[in-house]
C-alpha positions in Angstrom: 136.9 64.9 -22.9 136.4 65.9 -19.3 136.1 69.5 -18.4 139.1 71.1 -16.7 138.9 71.2 -13.0 139.7 74.5 -11.3 139.9 75.4 -7.6 136.9 74.3 -5.6 134.1 76.8 -5.4 133.4 78.1 -1.9 130.3 76.5 -0.4 127.0 78.3 -0.8 125.6 80.3 2.1 123.5 78.3 4.6 119.8 78.7 3.8 118.6 80.0 7.1 114.9 79.5 7.6 112.7 78.0 10.4 114.9 75.0 11.1 117.9 77.2 11.4 116.1 79.5 13.8 115.0 76.5 15.9 118.5 75.1 16.1 120.0 78.5 16.9 117.3 79.0 19.6 118.4 75.9 21.4 122.0 77.2 21.6 120.9 80.7 22.6 118.7 79.1 25.4 121.9 77.5 26.8 123.7 80.8 26.7 120.7 82.5 28.3 120.9 80.1 31.3 124.6 80.5 31.5 124.2 84.3 31.8 121.6 83.9 34.6 124.1 81.7 36.5 127.0 84.1 35.7 125.1 87.2 37.1 123.4 85.4 40.0 126.1 86.5 42.4 125.4 90.1 41.5 122.0 90.0 43.3 123.3 87.8 46.1 126.5 89.7 47.2 125.3 90.7 50.7 123.8 87.2 51.3 127.1 85.6 50.1 129.1 87.8 52.5 126.9 86.7 55.4 126.8 83.0 54.4 130.6 82.6 53.9 131.6 85.2 56.6 133.9 87.2 54.2 134.7 90.8 53.7 134.3 92.9 50.6 137.7 92.0 49.1 137.1 88.3 49.5 133.6 88.8 48.0 135.1 90.6 44.9 137.4 87.6 44.4 134.3 85.6 43.2 133.8 88.0 40.3 137.5 88.4 39.5 138.1 84.6 39.5 135.0 84.0 37.3 136.3 86.5 34.7 139.8 85.1 34.9 138.6 81.6 34.2 136.3 82.9 31.4 139.0 84.9 29.7 141.6 82.1 30.1 139.3 79.6 28.5 138.5 81.5 25.3 141.3 80.3 23.1 141.0 76.7 24.3 137.2 76.8 23.8 137.7 78.2 20.3 140.0 75.3 19.5 137.6 72.8 20.9 134.8 74.2 18.8 136.9 74.0 15.7 137.9 70.5 16.4 135.0 68.8 18.2 132.0 70.9 16.9 129.4 73.1 18.5 127.2 70.4 20.0 129.8 68.7 22.0 131.3 71.9 23.4 127.9 73.3 24.3 127.0 70.1 26.0 130.2 70.1 28.1 129.5 73.8 29.0 125.9 73.1 30.1 127.0 70.2 32.3 129.8 72.3 33.9 127.8 75.4 34.6 124.9 73.4 36.0 127.2 71.5 38.4 128.9 74.8 39.3 125.6 76.5 40.2 124.5 73.5 42.2 127.8 73.4 43.9 127.6 77.1 44.8 124.2 76.4 46.3 125.5 73.6 48.6 129.0 74.9 49.3 129.8 74.7 53.0 132.8 77.0 52.9 134.3 80.0 51.1 136.9 77.8 49.3 134.3 75.4 48.1 132.2 78.2 46.8 135.2 79.7 44.9 135.8 76.3 43.3 132.1 76.1 42.3 132.2 79.6 40.7 135.4 78.7 38.8 133.6 75.6 37.5 130.6 77.7 36.5 132.9 80.2 34.7 134.5 77.3 32.8 131.2 76.1 31.6 130.0 79.6 30.8 133.1 80.2 28.7 132.0 77.4 26.4 128.6 78.9 25.5 129.0 82.2 23.6 131.6 81.2 21.0 129.5 78.1 20.3 126.4 80.2 19.7 128.4 82.5 17.4 129.4 79.4 15.5 125.8 78.3 15.2 124.9 81.6 13.7 127.6 81.4 11.0 126.8 77.7 10.2 123.0 78.0 9.9 122.4 81.5 8.5 123.7 83.5 5.4 126.8 85.6 6.0 124.8 88.8 5.7 122.7 87.8 8.7 125.7 86.9 11.0 126.0 90.4 12.6 122.3 90.5 13.4 122.3 87.0 14.8 125.4 87.8 17.0 123.7 90.9 18.4 120.5 89.0 19.0 122.5 86.4 21.0 124.0 89.2 23.1 120.5 90.6 23.6 119.2 87.3 24.9 122.2 87.2 27.2 121.3 90.6 28.7 117.8 89.3 29.2 119.4 86.6 31.4 120.8 89.4 33.5 117.3 90.8 33.9 116.0 87.4 35.1 118.7 87.4 37.8 117.4 90.7 39.1 113.7 90.2 38.7 113.3 86.4 39.5 116.3 85.1 41.3 116.6 88.0 43.8 113.1 87.7 45.1 113.4 83.9 45.3 116.7 84.3 47.3 115.0 86.5 49.9 111.8 84.5 49.9 113.0 81.0 49.9 116.6 81.2 51.2 120.0 80.5 49.8 119.9 76.7 49.1 116.4 76.5 47.6 117.0 79.6 45.3 120.4 78.5 43.9 119.7 74.8 43.8 116.3 75.4 42.2 117.8 77.7 39.6 120.3 75.0 38.6 117.4 72.9 37.3 117.3 75.4 34.4 120.6 73.8 33.2 119.0 70.4 33.0 116.0 71.9 31.2 118.1 73.2 28.3 120.4 70.2 28.3 117.6 67.9 27.0 116.8 69.7 23.7 120.5 70.4 23.3 121.4 66.7 23.3 118.3 65.5 21.3 117.9 68.2 18.6 120.9 70.5 18.1 123.0 69.9 15.0 126.3 71.6 14.1 125.3 72.6 10.6 122.7 72.0 7.9 123.0 69.0 5.6 125.4 69.7 2.7 127.1 72.6 4.5 129.8 70.9 6.5 132.9 72.9 6.8 136.2 71.9 5.3 138.0 69.6 7.8 140.9 71.4 9.5 144.3 70.1 8.7 145.8 68.4 11.7 149.3 67.6 12.7 148.7 66.0 16.1 147.5 67.9 19.1 150.3 70.4 19.5 150.8 71.1 15.8 147.0 71.7 15.3 146.8 74.0 18.2 149.8 76.1 17.2 148.7 76.3 13.6 145.2 77.4 14.5 146.3 80.1 16.9 149.2 81.3 14.7 147.1 81.6 11.5 144.2 83.2 13.3 146.5 85.8 15.0 148.3 86.5 11.8 145.2 88.0 10.3 144.9 91.7 11.1 141.1 91.3 11.3 141.4 89.0 14.3 143.7 91.4 16.1 141.4 94.3 15.2 138.5 92.4 16.5 140.2 91.7 19.8 141.0 95.4 20.3 137.5 96.5 19.4 136.2 94.1 21.9 138.8 95.2 24.5 138.0 98.9 24.1 134.3 98.9 24.0 133.1 96.2 26.4 134.8 96.8 29.7 133.3 100.2 30.9 129.8 98.6 31.2 131.1 95.2 32.4 133.0 96.8 35.3 130.0 98.9 36.2 127.5 96.1 36.1 129.6 93.4 37.6 131.0 95.1 40.7 131.6 98.8 41.0 128.4 100.4 39.7 126.3 100.0 42.8 129.0 101.2 45.2 129.7 104.2 43.0 126.0 105.2 42.7 125.2 104.7 46.4 128.4 105.8 48.2 129.8 108.4 45.8 126.5 109.7 44.3 124.3 109.3 47.4 121.5 107.4 45.6 119.3 104.9 47.4 119.8 101.2 46.5 116.4 101.2 44.8 117.3 104.2 42.5 120.8 102.7 41.8 119.2 99.4 40.9 116.9 101.2 38.5 119.9 102.8 36.8 121.6 99.4 36.5 118.5 98.0 35.0 118.5 100.9 32.5 121.9 99.8 31.3 120.5 96.3 30.5 117.4 97.7 28.7 119.5 100.1 26.7 121.9 97.3 25.8 119.0 95.3 24.3 117.9 98.3 22.3 121.3 99.2 21.0 121.9 95.5 20.1 119.0 95.5 17.7 120.1 98.8 16.2 123.8 97.9 15.8 123.0 94.5 14.4 120.7 96.0 11.7 123.2 98.7 10.8 126.3 96.4 10.5 124.2 93.7 8.7 123.2 96.3 6.0 126.5 98.2 5.7 129.9 96.8 6.8 131.3 100.3 6.5 129.4 101.2 9.7 131.5 99.0 11.9 134.4 101.4 12.6 132.2 104.5 13.0 129.9 102.7 15.5 132.8 101.3 17.5 134.7 104.6 17.7 131.5 106.5 18.3 130.7 104.3 21.3 134.2 104.7 22.7 134.0 108.5 22.3 130.5 108.8 23.8 131.5 106.6 26.8 134.7 108.6 27.4 132.8 111.9 27.1 130.0 110.9 29.6 132.5 109.4 32.1 134.5 112.6 31.8 131.4 114.8 32.4 130.3 112.7 35.4 133.8 112.6 37.0 134.6 116.2 36.3 131.2 117.6 37.4 132.0 120.6 39.7 129.4 119.7 42.4 129.9 117.0 44.9 127.4 114.8 43.1 126.4 114.6 39.4 122.8 115.4 38.6 120.3 112.6 38.0 119.9 113.5 34.3 123.7 113.1 33.7 123.9 109.7 35.5 120.9 108.5 33.5 122.6 109.6 30.3 125.8 107.8 31.3 123.8 104.6 32.0 122.1 104.8 28.6 125.5 105.2 26.8 127.0 102.3 28.8 124.2 100.2 27.4 125.8 100.6 24.0 129.1 99.1 25.1 128.0 95.4 24.8 126.6 95.8 21.3 129.7 97.7 20.2 131.9 94.9 21.5 130.1 92.5 19.2 131.4 94.4 16.3 134.8 92.9 17.1 133.5 89.5 15.9 132.5 91.1 12.6 136.1 91.9 11.9 137.4 88.5 12.9 134.7 86.5 11.0 135.5 87.6 7.4 139.3 87.4 8.1 139.2 83.7 8.8 138.0 80.6 7.0 135.2 78.4 8.5 137.6 75.9 10.0 139.2 78.7 12.1 136.1 80.6 13.2 136.0 79.2 16.7 139.7 80.0 17.4 139.4 83.5 16.0 136.2 84.2 18.0 138.0 83.0 21.2 140.9 85.3 20.6 138.5 88.2 20.0 136.4 87.4 23.0 139.4 87.6 25.3 139.8 91.3 24.7 136.9 92.8 26.7 137.3 90.3 29.6 141.0 91.1 30.0 140.2 94.8 30.0 137.4 94.2 32.6 139.7 92.2 34.9 142.4 94.9 34.7 139.9 97.7 35.4 138.2 95.8 38.3 141.6 95.5 39.9 142.7 99.0 39.1 139.6 100.6 40.5 139.8 98.6 43.7 143.5 99.4 44.2 142.9 103.1 43.6 140.0 103.2 45.9 142.1 101.8 48.7 145.0 104.1 47.9 142.9 107.3 47.8 140.5 106.7 50.6 137.5 105.8 48.3 138.0 108.6 45.8 135.8 107.3 43.0 136.8 110.1 40.6 140.4 109.1 40.7 139.6 105.4 40.7 137.3 105.5 37.6 139.8 107.6 35.7 141.6 104.3 35.0 138.9 103.8 32.4 140.5 106.5 30.2 143.9 104.8 30.1 142.5 101.5 28.8 140.3 103.3 26.3 143.3 105.3 25.0 145.4 102.1 24.7 142.6 100.3 22.8 141.9 103.2 20.6 145.5 103.5 19.5 145.5 99.8 18.5 142.2 100.1 16.6 143.5 103.0 14.5 146.8 101.2 13.9 145.2 97.9 12.7 142.2 99.3 10.8 143.9 100.0 7.4 145.5 96.5 7.2 142.4 94.7 8.3 140.1 96.5 5.8 142.6 96.0 3.0 142.9 92.3 3.8 139.1 91.9 3.7 139.1 92.9 0.1 141.2 89.9 -0.8 139.8 86.3 -1.1 140.4 83.9 1.8 143.1 81.3 1.0 141.8 77.8 0.0 142.0 75.3 2.8 145.0 72.9 2.6 143.7 69.6 1.4 146.6 67.6 2.8 147.1 67.1 6.5 150.3 68.4 7.9 152.9 65.7 8.7 154.4 65.7 12.1 158.0 66.7 12.1 159.1 63.4 13.6 157.6 61.6 10.6 159.5 63.5 8.0 162.5 62.0 6.3 
């Protein structure tokens, strides 16, 4: 007599190990190059203004368009990762951001350059979610928070490369050789990606997602991911924690430090670099803490929001005309914690969703910080124009978005944590039938 069959046991954790690290490193290398390309405009702003004969507002459009494309692509990319797999999506991303960087190098006009940056942003959007997926596919679940933080750390290292390598090349070699030469890095990572990267270890393939045609599959993936409070909590954690540092690094930090605080460009650049270095240190710390104790997620996220708000408040409310150097330095160190804190959002979305929805859930989460960053980039610019470059008023917009995000985190936290204590539903073994086929 055969033994009774019960519900299928969940698959064992992936084994990790050297092969997992090698495969993950290929994906992270692609993300590393994407970040170099993403941040390359930050060291070439003045050169771009001269080359394309544009003013500051038109120059800012490069950054805003790139963020808009990146944020808008997150859910589509998550769906693509769930449906096509990591390798295909990463390959498409590498091709797109390499063509975008080369197009930016050779662009003869402002409009062509904008199109190239949009293409670059599209390819860039395909990298991070794919790298997160590799971490969950190749390493045990307890290692996922650390692997995500390490991926973010490598991305910040790409930011440093833009500053330390691309900027001198730009001034020494000129626009076309520097940008066209840097695009070769995309081809360099594309080769091992195509030859050696695998979506998952043997014997650890995820359950196939149930499909009901293109539209039905998309609606089902998004609806079921959004229904989970952990996904929504992840989005709001990402929203609330990431944007203060993103806005500072991407556009408004240098003008604030030079024009409002009277620092030299060299000193201001040193403080911007400090944010990147602090980010790398906090990334290692937060990854270890969350990996060892899931209960640390909310305190770390809320603590980062509180510290960021407190330091911004101290700088903006300082009674003198300019804040002292020690206070600006402390602000930049605290801003370095924003990126690692935003990664905690994925640690709420991940346990709330089964493997076949991880890409979609990560895409929803990853939209949060970039939507907040776009909103704040625009708000600061509008307020600066309206107040005659009063940075104190303009940067006060940070507090409104932090208050909005904080209220949502506190609202969703009980339901998300309660849901985590319940088992995930078993995947539906039967594909959905399109409505037109039903009788």
